[in-house]
Each structure stands twice: as C-alpha cells, then as structure tokens.
PQR file of N, CA, C, O and H, with PARSE charges and radii, in Angstrom:
ATOM      1  N   MET A   1     122.748 102.860  69.778 -0.4000 1.5000
ATOM      2  CA  MET A   1     121.685 102.757  70.762 -0.0000 2.0000
ATOM      3  C   MET A   1     120.384 102.390  70.041  0.5500 1.7000
ATOM      4  O   MET A   1     120.100 102.944  68.979 -0.5500 1.4000
ATOM      5  N   PRO A   2     119.600 101.480  70.590 -0.5600 1.5000
ATOM      6  CA  PRO A   2     118.370 101.070  69.916  0.2800 2.0000
ATOM      7  C   PRO A   2     117.345 102.196  69.884  0.5500 1.7000
ATOM      8  O   PRO A   2     117.397 103.129  70.685 -0.5500 1.4000
ATOM      9  N   ALA A   3     116.419 102.089  68.947 -0.4000 1.5000
ATOM     10  CA  ALA A   3     115.401 103.122  68.796 -0.0000 2.0000
ATOM     11  C   ALA A   3     114.460 103.143  69.994  0.5500 1.7000
ATOM     12  O   ALA A   3     114.020 104.213  70.414 -0.5500 1.4000
ATOM     13  H   ALA A   3     116.377 101.330  68.296  0.4000 1.0000
ATOM     14  N   LEU A   4     114.147 101.981  70.545 -0.4000 1.5000
ATOM     15  CA  LEU A   4     113.262 101.913  71.702 -0.0000 2.0000
ATOM     16  C   LEU A   4     114.091 101.867  72.976  0.5500 1.7000
ATOM     17  O   LEU A   4     114.782 100.884  73.241 -0.5500 1.4000
ATOM     18  H   LEU A   4     114.504 101.111  70.204  0.4000 1.0000
ATOM     19  N   ALA A   5     114.020 102.924  73.752 -0.4000 1.5000
ATOM     20  CA  ALA A   5     114.733 102.992  75.027 -0.0000 2.0000
ATOM     21  C   ALA A   5     114.089 104.084  75.860  0.5500 1.7000
ATOM     22  O   ALA A   5     113.548 105.036  75.296 -0.5500 1.4000
ATOM     23  H   ALA A   5     113.458 103.723  73.537  0.4000 1.0000
ATOM     24  N   PRO A   6     114.127 103.985  77.171 -0.5600 1.5000
ATOM     25  CA  PRO A   6     113.584 105.053  78.006  0.2800 2.0000
ATOM     26  C   PRO A   6     114.350 106.354  77.760  0.5500 1.7000
ATOM     27  O   PRO A   6     115.580 106.352  77.703 -0.5500 1.4000
ATOM     28  N   SER A   7     113.630 107.450  77.616 -0.4000 1.5000
ATOM     29  CA  SER A   7     114.298 108.702  77.279 -0.0000 2.0000
ATOM     30  C   SER A   7     114.932 109.360  78.493  0.5500 1.7000
ATOM     31  O   SER A   7     116.070 109.824  78.414 -0.5500 1.4000
ATOM     32  H   SER A   7     112.631 107.452  77.662  0.4000 1.0000
ATOM     33  N   ARG A   8     114.220 109.410  79.615 -0.4000 1.5000
ATOM     34  CA  ARG A   8     114.770 110.086  80.789 -0.0000 2.0000
ATOM     35  C   ARG A   8     114.770 109.127  81.968  0.5500 1.7000
ATOM     36  O   ARG A   8     113.712 108.708  82.435 -0.5500 1.4000
ATOM     37  H   ARG A   8     113.296 109.033  79.678  0.4000 1.0000
ATOM     38  N   THR A   9     115.926 108.791  82.434 -0.4000 1.5000
ATOM     39  CA  THR A   9     116.058 107.978  83.637 -0.0000 2.0000
ATOM     40  C   THR A   9     117.078 108.646  84.548  0.5500 1.7000
ATOM     41  O   THR A   9     117.970 109.357  84.086 -0.5500 1.4000
ATOM     42  H   THR A   9     116.786 109.131  82.054  0.4000 1.0000
ATOM     43  N   GLU A  10     116.935 108.411  85.834 -0.4000 1.5000
ATOM     44  CA  GLU A  10     117.863 109.017  86.783 -0.0000 2.0000
ATOM     45  C   GLU A  10     119.260 108.418  86.629  0.5500 1.7000
ATOM     46  O   GLU A  10     120.267 109.123  86.699 -0.5500 1.4000
ATOM     47  H   GLU A  10     116.210 107.834  86.209  0.4000 1.0000
ATOM     48  N   TYR A  11     119.298 107.105  86.417 -0.4000 1.5000
ATOM     49  CA  TYR A  11     120.572 106.419  86.241 -0.0000 2.0000
ATOM     50  C   TYR A  11     120.589 105.740  84.879  0.5500 1.7000
ATOM     51  O   TYR A  11     119.547 105.341  84.360 -0.5500 1.4000
ATOM     52  H   TYR A  11     118.480 106.532  86.360  0.4000 1.0000
ATOM     53  N   ARG A  12     121.766 105.615  84.313 -0.4000 1.5000
ATOM     54  CA  ARG A  12     121.885 105.059  82.971 -0.0000 2.0000
ATOM     55  C   ARG A  12     121.529 103.581  82.929  0.5500 1.7000
ATOM     56  O   ARG A  12     120.931 103.114  81.960 -0.5500 1.4000
ATOM     57  H   ARG A  12     122.613 105.939  84.735  0.4000 1.0000
ATOM     58  N   LYS A  13     121.893 102.835  83.981 -0.4000 1.5000
ATOM     59  CA  LYS A  13     121.565 101.415  84.048 -0.0000 2.0000
ATOM     60  C   LYS A  13     120.650 101.168  85.232  0.5500 1.7000
ATOM     61  O   LYS A  13     120.808 101.784  86.285 -0.5500 1.4000
ATOM     62  H   LYS A  13     122.379 103.214  84.768  0.4000 1.0000
ATOM     63  N   SER A  14     119.692 100.265  85.060 -0.4000 1.5000
ATOM     64  CA  SER A  14     118.762  99.965  86.146 -0.0000 2.0000
ATOM     65  C   SER A  14     119.157  98.658  86.821  0.5500 1.7000
ATOM     66  O   SER A  14     119.975  97.898  86.304 -0.5500 1.4000
ATOM     67  H   SER A  14     119.564  99.764  84.204  0.4000 1.0000
ATOM     68  N   MET A  15     118.560  98.408  87.987 -0.4000 1.5000
ATOM     69  CA  MET A  15     118.828  97.160  88.703 -0.0000 2.0000
ATOM     70  C   MET A  15     118.235  95.992  87.930  0.5500 1.7000
ATOM     71  O   MET A  15     117.248  96.143  87.209 -0.5500 1.4000
ATOM     72  H   MET A  15     117.895  99.025  88.407  0.4000 1.0000
ATOM     73  N   LYS A  16     118.849  94.831  88.088 -0.4000 1.5000
ATOM     74  CA  LYS A  16     118.452  93.670  87.301 -0.0000 2.0000
ATOM     75  C   LYS A  16     117.058  93.167  87.660  0.5500 1.7000
ATOM     76  O   LYS A  16     116.285  92.844  86.759 -0.5500 1.4000
ATOM     77  H   LYS A  16     119.650  94.709  88.674  0.4000 1.0000
ATOM     78  N   GLY A  17     116.710  93.090  88.939 -0.4000 1.5000
ATOM     79  CA  GLY A  17     115.379  92.650  89.335 -0.0000 2.0000
ATOM     80  C   GLY A  17     115.211  91.145  89.211  0.5500 1.7000
ATOM     81  O   GLY A  17     116.156  90.429  88.883 -0.5500 1.4000
ATOM     82  H   GLY A  17     117.338  93.353  89.672  0.4000 1.0000
ATOM     83  N   SER A  18     113.990  90.669  89.478 -0.4000 1.5000
ATOM     84  CA  SER A  18     113.705  89.236  89.409 -0.0000 2.0000
ATOM     85  C   SER A  18     112.691  88.963  88.315  0.5500 1.7000
ATOM     86  O   SER A  18     111.982  89.867  87.873 -0.5500 1.4000
ATOM     87  H   SER A  18     113.222  91.250  89.745  0.4000 1.0000
ATOM     88  N   ARG A  19     112.625  87.707  87.880 -0.4000 1.5000
ATOM     89  CA  ARG A  19     111.723  87.320  86.805 -0.0000 2.0000
ATOM     90  C   ARG A  19     110.734  86.269  87.287  0.5500 1.7000
ATOM     91  O   ARG A  19     110.453  85.319  86.557 -0.5500 1.4000
ATOM     92  H   ARG A  19     113.201  86.972  88.239  0.4000 1.0000
ATOM     93  N   ALA A  20     110.208  86.407  88.475 -0.4000 1.5000
ATOM     94  CA  ALA A  20     109.339  85.383  89.049 -0.0000 2.0000
ATOM     95  C   ALA A  20     107.889  85.626  88.646  0.5500 1.7000
ATOM     96  O   ALA A  20     107.459  86.770  88.503 -0.5500 1.4000
ATOM     97  H   ALA A  20     110.436  87.179  89.068  0.4000 1.0000
ATOM     98  N   GLY A  21     107.142  84.543  88.466 -0.4000 1.5000
ATOM     99  CA  GLY A  21     105.705  84.633  88.250 -0.0000 2.0000
ATOM    100  C   GLY A  21     105.315  84.796  86.792  0.5500 1.7000
ATOM    101  O   GLY A  21     106.153  85.047  85.926 -0.5500 1.4000
ATOM    102  H   GLY A  21     107.491  83.613  88.582  0.4000 1.0000
ATOM    103  N   ASN A  22     104.018  84.647  86.542 -0.4000 1.5000
ATOM    104  CA  ASN A  22     103.456  84.806  85.211 -0.0000 2.0000
ATOM    105  C   ASN A  22     102.673  86.107  85.142  0.5500 1.7000
ATOM    106  O   ASN A  22     102.341  86.697  86.170 -0.5500 1.4000
ATOM    107  H   ASN A  22     103.337  84.443  87.245  0.4000 1.0000
ATOM    108  N   ALA A  23     102.383  86.547  83.934 -0.4000 1.5000
ATOM    109  CA  ALA A  23     101.645  87.791  83.741 -0.0000 2.0000
ATOM    110  C   ALA A  23     100.201  87.620  84.214  0.5500 1.7000
ATOM    111  O   ALA A  23      99.547  86.628  83.891 -0.5500 1.4000
ATOM    112  H   ALA A  23     102.653  86.067  83.099  0.4000 1.0000
ATOM    113  N   LYS A  24      99.719  88.584  84.973 -0.4000 1.5000
ATOM    114  CA  LYS A  24      98.340  88.542  85.444 -0.0000 2.0000
ATOM    115  C   LYS A  24      97.423  89.420  84.604  0.5500 1.7000
ATOM    116  O   LYS A  24      96.201  89.286  84.663 -0.5500 1.4000
ATOM    117  H   LYS A  24     100.250  89.390  85.236  0.4000 1.0000
ATOM    118  N   ARG A  25      98.009  90.308  83.829 -0.4000 1.5000
ATOM    119  CA  ARG A  25      97.210  91.159  82.955 -0.0000 2.0000
ATOM    120  C   ARG A  25      98.017  91.441  81.693  0.5500 1.7000
ATOM    121  O   ARG A  25      99.192  91.088  81.599 -0.5500 1.4000
ATOM    122  H   ARG A  25      99.001  90.417  83.781  0.4000 1.0000
ATOM    123  N   GLY A  26      97.373  92.075  80.739 -0.4000 1.5000
ATOM    124  CA  GLY A  26      98.058  92.370  79.492 -0.0000 2.0000
ATOM    125  C   GLY A  26      98.165  91.168  78.579  0.5500 1.7000
ATOM    126  O   GLY A  26      99.036  91.132  77.709 -0.5500 1.4000
ATOM    127  H   GLY A  26      96.418  92.362  80.815  0.4000 1.0000
ATOM    128  N   ASN A  27      97.299  90.182  78.756 -0.4000 1.5000
ATOM    129  CA  ASN A  27      97.379  88.989  77.921 -0.0000 2.0000
ATOM    130  C   ASN A  27      96.149  88.827  77.029  0.5500 1.7000
ATOM    131  O   ASN A  27      95.866  87.725  76.558 -0.5500 1.4000
ATOM    132  H   ASN A  27      96.591  90.211  79.462  0.4000 1.0000
ATOM    133  N   THR A  28      95.423  89.910  76.796 -0.4000 1.5000
ATOM    134  CA  THR A  28      94.288  89.878  75.878 -0.0000 2.0000
ATOM    135  C   THR A  28      94.565  90.831  74.720  0.5500 1.7000
ATOM    136  O   THR A  28      95.330  91.785  74.860 -0.5500 1.4000
ATOM    137  H   THR A  28      95.653  90.805  77.178  0.4000 1.0000
ATOM    138  N   LEU A  29      93.946  90.570  73.590 -0.4000 1.5000
ATOM    139  CA  LEU A  29      94.136  91.415  72.415 -0.0000 2.0000
ATOM    140  C   LEU A  29      93.290  92.672  72.531  0.5500 1.7000
ATOM    141  O   LEU A  29      92.121  92.605  72.910 -0.5500 1.4000
ATOM    142  H   LEU A  29      93.324  89.795  73.476  0.4000 1.0000
ATOM    143  N   ALA A  30      93.874  93.808  72.210 -0.4000 1.5000
ATOM    144  CA  ALA A  30      93.139  95.063  72.166 -0.0000 2.0000
ATOM    145  C   ALA A  30      92.818  95.441  70.728  0.5500 1.7000
ATOM    146  O   ALA A  30      91.787  96.061  70.466 -0.5500 1.4000
ATOM    147  H   ALA A  30      94.824  93.861  71.902  0.4000 1.0000
ATOM    148  N   PHE A  31      93.692  95.073  69.790 -0.4000 1.5000
ATOM    149  CA  PHE A  31      93.504  95.383  68.379 -0.0000 2.0000
ATOM    150  C   PHE A  31      93.741  94.119  67.569  0.5500 1.7000
ATOM    151  O   PHE A  31      94.487  93.236  67.993 -0.5500 1.4000
ATOM    152  H   PHE A  31      94.529  94.569  70.003  0.4000 1.0000
ATOM    153  N   GLY A  32      93.118  94.030  66.422 -0.4000 1.5000
ATOM    154  CA  GLY A  32      93.405  92.956  65.483 -0.0000 2.0000
ATOM    155  C   GLY A  32      92.823  91.610  65.871  0.5500 1.7000
ATOM    156  O   GLY A  32      92.036  91.493  66.810 -0.5500 1.4000
ATOM    157  H   GLY A  32      92.513  94.747  66.077  0.4000 1.0000
ATOM    158  N   GLU A  33      93.237  90.589  65.115 -0.4000 1.5000
ATOM    159  CA  GLU A  33      92.709  89.240  65.289 -0.0000 2.0000
ATOM    160  C   GLU A  33      93.755  88.254  65.806  0.5500 1.7000
ATOM    161  O   GLU A  33      93.394  87.216  66.361 -0.5500 1.4000
ATOM    162  H   GLU A  33      93.876  90.684  64.352  0.4000 1.0000
ATOM    163  N   PHE A  34      95.039  88.557  65.635 -0.4000 1.5000
ATOM    164  CA  PHE A  34      96.109  87.650  66.027 -0.0000 2.0000
ATOM    165  C   PHE A  34      97.074  88.369  66.951  0.5500 1.7000
ATOM    166  O   PHE A  34      97.179  89.595  66.927 -0.5500 1.4000
ATOM    167  H   PHE A  34      95.332  89.401  65.184  0.4000 1.0000
ATOM    168  N   GLY A  35      97.779  87.596  67.765 -0.4000 1.5000
ATOM    169  CA  GLY A  35      98.777  88.172  68.657 -0.0000 2.0000
ATOM    170  C   GLY A  35      99.999  87.277  68.739  0.5500 1.7000
ATOM    171  O   GLY A  35      99.940  86.091  68.416 -0.5500 1.4000
ATOM    172  H   GLY A  35      97.694  86.600  67.785  0.4000 1.0000
ATOM    173  N   LEU A  36     101.097  87.855  69.172 -0.4000 1.5000
ATOM    174  CA  LEU A  36     102.347  87.131  69.359 -0.0000 2.0000
ATOM    175  C   LEU A  36     102.593  87.022  70.849  0.5500 1.7000
ATOM    176  O   LEU A  36     102.596  88.035  71.549 -0.5500 1.4000
ATOM    177  H   LEU A  36     101.145  88.819  69.434  0.4000 1.0000
ATOM    178  N   GLN A  37     102.803  85.803  71.352 -0.4000 1.5000
ATOM    179  CA  GLN A  37     102.950  85.574  72.782 -0.0000 2.0000
ATOM    180  C   GLN A  37     104.318  84.968  73.072  0.5500 1.7000
ATOM    181  O   GLN A  37     104.801  84.108  72.335 -0.5500 1.4000
ATOM    182  H   GLN A  37     102.801  84.980  70.783  0.4000 1.0000
ATOM    183  N   SER A  38     104.927  85.426  74.144 -0.4000 1.5000
ATOM    184  CA  SER A  38     106.233  84.924  74.553 -0.0000 2.0000
ATOM    185  C   SER A  38     106.084  83.546  75.197  0.5500 1.7000
ATOM    186  O   SER A  38     105.103  83.283  75.892 -0.5500 1.4000
ATOM    187  H   SER A  38     104.536  86.124  74.743  0.4000 1.0000
ATOM    188  N   LEU A  39     107.058  82.672  74.962 -0.4000 1.5000
ATOM    189  CA  LEU A  39     107.015  81.332  75.537 -0.0000 2.0000
ATOM    190  C   LEU A  39     107.662  81.268  76.912  0.5500 1.7000
ATOM    191  O   LEU A  39     107.366  80.360  77.689 -0.5500 1.4000
ATOM    192  H   LEU A  39     107.854  82.885  74.397  0.4000 1.0000
ATOM    193  N   SER A  40     108.531  82.206  77.224 -0.4000 1.5000
ATOM    194  CA  SER A  40     109.184  82.215  78.529 -0.0000 2.0000
ATOM    195  C   SER A  40     109.256  83.644  79.047  0.5500 1.7000
ATOM    196  O   SER A  40     109.162  84.605  78.283 -0.5500 1.4000
ATOM    197  H   SER A  40     108.772  82.943  76.592  0.4000 1.0000
ATOM    198  N   ARG A  41     109.425  83.765  80.357 -0.4000 1.5000
ATOM    199  CA  ARG A  41     109.471  85.097  80.938 -0.0000 2.0000
ATOM    200  C   ARG A  41     110.888  85.649  80.880  0.5500 1.7000
ATOM    201  O   ARG A  41     111.862  84.898  80.830 -0.5500 1.4000
ATOM    202  H   ARG A  41     109.501  82.985  80.978  0.4000 1.0000
ATOM    203  N   GLY A  42     110.982  86.948  80.889 -0.4000 1.5000
ATOM    204  CA  GLY A  42     112.280  87.601  80.851 -0.0000 2.0000
ATOM    205  C   GLY A  42     112.151  88.970  80.213  0.5500 1.7000
ATOM    206  O   GLY A  42     111.111  89.293  79.638 -0.5500 1.4000
ATOM    207  H   GLY A  42     110.191  87.558  80.930  0.4000 1.0000
ATOM    208  N   PRO A  43     113.192  89.773  80.308 -0.5600 1.5000
ATOM    209  CA  PRO A  43     113.135  91.121  79.746  0.2800 2.0000
ATOM    210  C   PRO A  43     113.248  91.105  78.227  0.5500 1.7000
ATOM    211  O   PRO A  43     113.909  90.240  77.652 -0.5500 1.4000
ATOM    212  N   LEU A  44     112.599  92.065  77.585 -0.4000 1.5000
ATOM    213  CA  LEU A  44     112.710  92.263  76.146 -0.0000 2.0000
ATOM    214  C   LEU A  44     113.541  93.509  75.903  0.5500 1.7000
ATOM    215  O   LEU A  44     113.286  94.554  76.502 -0.5500 1.4000
ATOM    216  H   LEU A  44     112.062  92.767  78.052  0.4000 1.0000
ATOM    217  N   THR A  45     114.523  93.410  75.041 -0.4000 1.5000
ATOM    218  CA  THR A  45     115.324  94.579  74.718 -0.0000 2.0000
ATOM    219  C   THR A  45     114.708  95.307  73.528  0.5500 1.7000
ATOM    220  O   THR A  45     113.872  94.755  72.813 -0.5500 1.4000
ATOM    221  H   THR A  45     114.731  92.561  74.555  0.4000 1.0000
ATOM    222  N   GLY A  46     115.123  96.531  73.329 -0.4000 1.5000
ATOM    223  CA  GLY A  46     114.645  97.302  72.194 -0.0000 2.0000
ATOM    224  C   GLY A  46     115.049  96.674  70.874  0.5500 1.7000
ATOM    225  O   GLY A  46     114.304  96.749  69.896 -0.5500 1.4000
ATOM    226  H   GLY A  46     115.802  96.980  73.910  0.4000 1.0000
ATOM    227  N   GLN A  47     116.227  96.054  70.836 -0.4000 1.5000
ATOM    228  CA  GLN A  47     116.692  95.399  69.612 -0.0000 2.0000
ATOM    229  C   GLN A  47     115.838  94.188  69.268  0.5500 1.7000
ATOM    230  O   GLN A  47     115.570  93.934  68.093 -0.5500 1.4000
ATOM    231  H   GLN A  47     116.832  95.993  71.630  0.4000 1.0000
ATOM    232  N   GLN A  48     115.404  93.434  70.280 -0.4000 1.5000
ATOM    233  CA  GLN A  48     114.550  92.272  70.028 -0.0000 2.0000
ATOM    234  C   GLN A  48     113.193  92.709  69.490  0.5500 1.7000
ATOM    235  O   GLN A  48     112.663  92.096  68.564 -0.5500 1.4000
ATOM    236  H   GLN A  48     115.621  93.639  71.234  0.4000 1.0000
ATOM    237  N   ILE A  49     112.632  93.763  70.066 -0.4000 1.5000
ATOM    238  CA  ILE A  49     111.336  94.263  69.611 -0.0000 2.0000
ATOM    239  C   ILE A  49     111.450  94.777  68.181  0.5500 1.7000
ATOM    240  O   ILE A  49     110.571  94.520  67.357 -0.5500 1.4000
ATOM    241  H   ILE A  49     113.062  94.261  70.819  0.4000 1.0000
ATOM    242  N   GLU A  50     112.518  95.494  67.882 -0.4000 1.5000
ATOM    243  CA  GLU A  50     112.721  96.025  66.532 -0.0000 2.0000
ATOM    244  C   GLU A  50     112.941  94.902  65.527  0.5500 1.7000
ATOM    245  O   GLU A  50     112.437  94.978  64.406 -0.5500 1.4000
ATOM    246  H   GLU A  50     113.231  95.703  68.551  0.4000 1.0000
ATOM    247  N   ALA A  51     113.682  93.862  65.901 -0.4000 1.5000
ATOM    248  CA  ALA A  51     113.909  92.734  64.997 -0.0000 2.0000
ATOM    249  C   ALA A  51     112.600  92.007  64.692  0.5500 1.7000
ATOM    250  O   ALA A  51     112.361  91.612  63.551 -0.5500 1.4000
ATOM    251  H   ALA A  51     114.091  93.801  66.812  0.4000 1.0000
ATOM    252  N   ALA A  52     111.751  91.829  65.711 -0.4000 1.5000
ATOM    253  CA  ALA A  52     110.452  91.186  65.491 -0.0000 2.0000
ATOM    254  C   ALA A  52     109.576  92.048  64.596  0.5500 1.7000
ATOM    255  O   ALA A  52     108.884  91.533  63.717 -0.5500 1.4000
ATOM    256  H   ALA A  52     111.946  92.150  66.638  0.4000 1.0000
ATOM    257  N   ARG A  53     109.602  93.365  64.817 -0.4000 1.5000
ATOM    258  CA  ARG A  53     108.785  94.275  64.009 -0.0000 2.0000
ATOM    259  C   ARG A  53     109.208  94.232  62.545  0.5500 1.7000
ATOM    260  O   ARG A  53     108.357  94.171  61.659 -0.5500 1.4000
ATOM    261  H   ARG A  53     110.164  93.783  65.531  0.4000 1.0000
ATOM    262  N   VAL A  54     110.516  94.264  62.281 -0.4000 1.5000
ATOM    263  CA  VAL A  54     111.017  94.247  60.906 -0.0000 2.0000
ATOM    264  C   VAL A  54     110.652  92.936  60.221  0.5500 1.7000
ATOM    265  O   VAL A  54     110.237  92.940  59.062 -0.5500 1.4000
ATOM    266  H   VAL A  54     111.208  94.314  63.001  0.4000 1.0000
ATOM    267  N   THR A  55     110.801  91.817  60.923 -0.4000 1.5000
ATOM    268  CA  THR A  55     110.492  90.509  60.342 -0.0000 2.0000
ATOM    269  C   THR A  55     109.011  90.375  60.016  0.5500 1.7000
ATOM    270  O   THR A  55     108.649  89.913  58.934 -0.5500 1.4000
ATOM    271  H   THR A  55     111.139  91.814  61.865  0.4000 1.0000
ATOM    272  N   ILE A  56     108.154  90.778  60.951 -0.4000 1.5000
ATOM    273  CA  ILE A  56     106.709  90.674  60.720 -0.0000 2.0000
ATOM    274  C   ILE A  56     106.277  91.620  59.612  0.5500 1.7000
ATOM    275  O   ILE A  56     105.466  91.245  58.765 -0.5500 1.4000
ATOM    276  H   ILE A  56     108.448  91.153  61.831  0.4000 1.0000
ATOM    277  N   ALA A  57     106.807  92.847  59.601 -0.4000 1.5000
ATOM    278  CA  ALA A  57     106.449  93.815  58.562 -0.0000 2.0000
ATOM    279  C   ALA A  57     106.902  93.333  57.188  0.5500 1.7000
ATOM    280  O   ALA A  57     106.203  93.542  56.197 -0.5500 1.4000
ATOM    281  H   ALA A  57     107.467  93.151  60.289  0.4000 1.0000
ATOM    282  N   ARG A  58     108.063  92.692  57.122 -0.4000 1.5000
ATOM    283  CA  ARG A  58     108.549  92.167  55.846 -0.0000 2.0000
ATOM    284  C   ARG A  58     107.641  91.049  55.342  0.5500 1.7000
ATOM    285  O   ARG A  58     107.408  90.926  54.139 -0.5500 1.4000
ATOM    286  H   ARG A  58     108.631  92.522  57.927  0.4000 1.0000
ATOM    287  N   HIS A  59     107.133  90.241  56.258 -0.4000 1.5000
ATOM    288  CA  HIS A  59     106.241  89.147  55.861 -0.0000 2.0000
ATOM    289  C   HIS A  59     104.866  89.677  55.449  0.5500 1.7000
ATOM    290  O   HIS A  59     104.267  89.175  54.498 -0.5500 1.4000
ATOM    291  H   HIS A  59     107.322  90.341  57.235  0.4000 1.0000
ATOM    292  N   LEU A  60     104.362  90.696  56.166 -0.4000 1.5000
ATOM    293  CA  LEU A  60     103.041  91.246  55.865 -0.0000 2.0000
ATOM    294  C   LEU A  60     103.023  92.066  54.583  0.5500 1.7000
ATOM    295  O   LEU A  60     102.010  92.116  53.885 -0.5500 1.4000
ATOM    296  H   LEU A  60     104.849  91.104  56.939  0.4000 1.0000
ATOM    297  N   LYS A  61     104.153  92.710  54.273 -0.4000 1.5000
ATOM    298  CA  LYS A  61     104.262  93.669  53.171 -0.0000 2.0000
ATOM    299  C   LYS A  61     103.241  94.780  53.386  0.5500 1.7000
ATOM    300  O   LYS A  61     103.333  95.487  54.390 -0.5500 1.4000
ATOM    301  H   LYS A  61     104.976  92.669  54.840  0.4000 1.0000
ATOM    302  N   ARG A  62     102.281  94.965  52.499 -0.4000 1.5000
ATOM    303  CA  ARG A  62     101.288  96.031  52.702 -0.0000 2.0000
ATOM    304  C   ARG A  62      99.889  95.458  52.916  0.5500 1.7000
ATOM    305  O   ARG A  62      98.893  96.171  52.787 -0.5500 1.4000
ATOM    306  H   ARG A  62     102.206  94.391  51.683  0.4000 1.0000
ATOM    307  N   LYS A  63      99.818  94.182  53.240 -0.4000 1.5000
ATOM    308  CA  LYS A  63      98.520  93.528  53.342 -0.0000 2.0000
ATOM    309  C   LYS A  63      97.883  93.652  54.710  0.5500 1.7000
ATOM    310  O   LYS A  63      96.676  93.443  54.833 -0.5500 1.4000
ATOM    311  H   LYS A  63     100.626  93.602  53.345  0.4000 1.0000
ATOM    312  N   GLY A  64      98.627  93.978  55.724 -0.4000 1.5000
ATOM    313  CA  GLY A  64      98.070  94.012  57.074 -0.0000 2.0000
ATOM    314  C   GLY A  64      98.569  95.198  57.867  0.5500 1.7000
ATOM    315  O   GLY A  64      99.420  95.959  57.405 -0.5500 1.4000
ATOM    316  H   GLY A  64      99.608  94.148  55.624  0.4000 1.0000
ATOM    317  N   LYS A  65      98.034  95.348  59.064 -0.4000 1.5000
ATOM    318  CA  LYS A  65      98.430  96.424  59.963 -0.0000 2.0000
ATOM    319  C   LYS A  65      99.069  95.802  61.195  0.5500 1.7000
ATOM    320  O   LYS A  65      98.623  94.756  61.667 -0.5500 1.4000
ATOM    321  H   LYS A  65      97.343  94.730  59.440  0.4000 1.0000
ATOM    322  N   LEU A  66     100.103  96.435  61.714 -0.4000 1.5000
ATOM    323  CA  LEU A  66     100.881  95.890  62.816 -0.0000 2.0000
ATOM    324  C   LEU A  66     100.897  96.884  63.968  0.5500 1.7000
ATOM    325  O   LEU A  66     101.227  98.054  63.779 -0.5500 1.4000
ATOM    326  H   LEU A  66     100.465  97.285  61.331  0.4000 1.0000
ATOM    327  N   TRP A  67     100.540  96.419  65.160 -0.4000 1.5000
ATOM    328  CA  TRP A  67     100.593  97.245  66.369 -0.0000 2.0000
ATOM    329  C   TRP A  67     101.635  96.652  67.305  0.5500 1.7000
ATOM    330  O   TRP A  67     101.606  95.456  67.598 -0.5500 1.4000
ATOM    331  H   TRP A  67     100.271  95.468  65.313  0.4000 1.0000
ATOM    332  N   ILE A  68     102.549  97.481  67.770 -0.4000 1.5000
ATOM    333  CA  ILE A  68     103.549  97.075  68.762 -0.0000 2.0000
ATOM    334  C   ILE A  68     103.143  97.727  70.074  0.5500 1.7000
ATOM    335  O   ILE A  68     103.167  98.952  70.191 -0.5500 1.4000
ATOM    336  H   ILE A  68     102.573  98.452  67.532  0.4000 1.0000
ATOM    337  N   ARG A  69     102.771  96.921  71.063 -0.4000 1.5000
ATOM    338  CA  ARG A  69     102.265  97.464  72.316 -0.0000 2.0000
ATOM    339  C   ARG A  69     103.136  97.100  73.510  0.5500 1.7000
ATOM    340  O   ARG A  69     102.636  96.992  74.630 -0.5500 1.4000
ATOM    341  H   ARG A  69     102.752  95.926  70.968  0.4000 1.0000
ATOM    342  N   VAL A  70     104.422  96.912  73.287 -0.4000 1.5000
ATOM    343  CA  VAL A  70     105.362  96.658  74.379 -0.0000 2.0000
ATOM    344  C   VAL A  70     106.446  97.725  74.326  0.5500 1.7000
ATOM    345  O   VAL A  70     106.728  98.290  73.268 -0.5500 1.4000
ATOM    346  H   VAL A  70     104.829  97.000  72.377  0.4000 1.0000
ATOM    347  N   PHE A  71     107.047  97.992  75.472 -0.4000 1.5000
ATOM    348  CA  PHE A  71     108.119  98.981  75.551 -0.0000 2.0000
ATOM    349  C   PHE A  71     109.170  98.486  76.531  0.5500 1.7000
ATOM    350  O   PHE A  71     108.817  98.009  77.610 -0.5500 1.4000
ATOM    351  H   PHE A  71     106.819  97.533  76.330  0.4000 1.0000
ATOM    352  N   PRO A  72     110.449  98.583  76.192 -0.5600 1.5000
ATOM    353  CA  PRO A  72     111.504  98.177  77.126  0.2800 2.0000
ATOM    354  C   PRO A  72     111.744  99.267  78.168  0.5500 1.7000
ATOM    355  O   PRO A  72     112.438 100.246  77.892 -0.5500 1.4000
ATOM    356  N   HIS A  73     111.183  99.106  79.349 -0.4000 1.5000
ATOM    357  CA  HIS A  73     111.278 100.139  80.378 -0.0000 2.0000
ATOM    358  C   HIS A  73     112.631 100.157  81.074  0.5500 1.7000
ATOM    359  O   HIS A  73     113.005 101.164  81.674 -0.5500 1.4000
ATOM    360  H   HIS A  73     110.620  98.311  79.573  0.4000 1.0000
ATOM    361  N   LYS A  74     113.371  99.046  80.999 -0.4000 1.5000
ATOM    362  CA  LYS A  74     114.704  99.009  81.598 -0.0000 2.0000
ATOM    363  C   LYS A  74     115.737  99.239  80.500  0.5500 1.7000
ATOM    364  O   LYS A  74     115.698  98.563  79.472 -0.5500 1.4000
ATOM    365  H   LYS A  74     113.066  98.228  80.511  0.4000 1.0000
ATOM    366  N   PRO A  75     116.655 100.175  80.696 -0.5600 1.5000
ATOM    367  CA  PRO A  75     117.693 100.377  79.683  0.2800 2.0000
ATOM    368  C   PRO A  75     118.687  99.220  79.708  0.5500 1.7000
ATOM    369  O   PRO A  75     119.333  98.982  80.729 -0.5500 1.4000
ATOM    370  N   VAL A  76     118.815  98.506  78.605 -0.4000 1.5000
ATOM    371  CA  VAL A  76     119.722  97.372  78.501 -0.0000 2.0000
ATOM    372  C   VAL A  76     120.802  97.742  77.499  0.5500 1.7000
ATOM    373  O   VAL A  76     120.502  98.153  76.378 -0.5500 1.4000
ATOM    374  H   VAL A  76     118.291  98.700  77.776  0.4000 1.0000
ATOM    375  N   THR A  77     122.058  97.597  77.900 -0.4000 1.5000
ATOM    376  CA  THR A  77     123.154  97.932  76.991 -0.0000 2.0000
ATOM    377  C   THR A  77     123.857  96.674  76.540  0.5500 1.7000
ATOM    378  O   THR A  77     124.813  96.743  75.768 -0.5500 1.4000
ATOM    379  H   THR A  77     122.302  97.263  78.811  0.4000 1.0000
TER
END
C-alpha cells in the first residue's frame, strides 16, 4: 500500500467520478520560487506523488527544499 492514502474512509474504494473542467484555484505558488504543473487533468495516485518526490529529491540532493502540497483523496488500488 502506498505511503500516501486516506486513513479513514467509509468504503475501501471510492466512485470513479468525472474529470471535466480546469482548476479554478490552487494554481499559485505558496512557497518557493518554482512549481511543477500537470499537463493534463486526472487523478494522482500516491505512488505517482512518491515517485515524483523521490526523483526531485535525488536531483536536488541537499541544495534545496521541497514542499509536496497535494494529497490523493481517492483510494486507488
């Protein structure tokens, strides 16, 4: 099971939902000078977020600080 996942949910799997529209908020930087932006809409899994974090941290080494401000609210198996 991935490290990032909702801890308490009523049901183990959630409904799929729709992916219509673009983000209306959450598209400005709160910390730092650079940001990573998605090119297409869709759900992010905990494994994808962790893979991006490991890759960026490996590239930064100890020279920079990294903030992860997304969370996978839907449990994806």
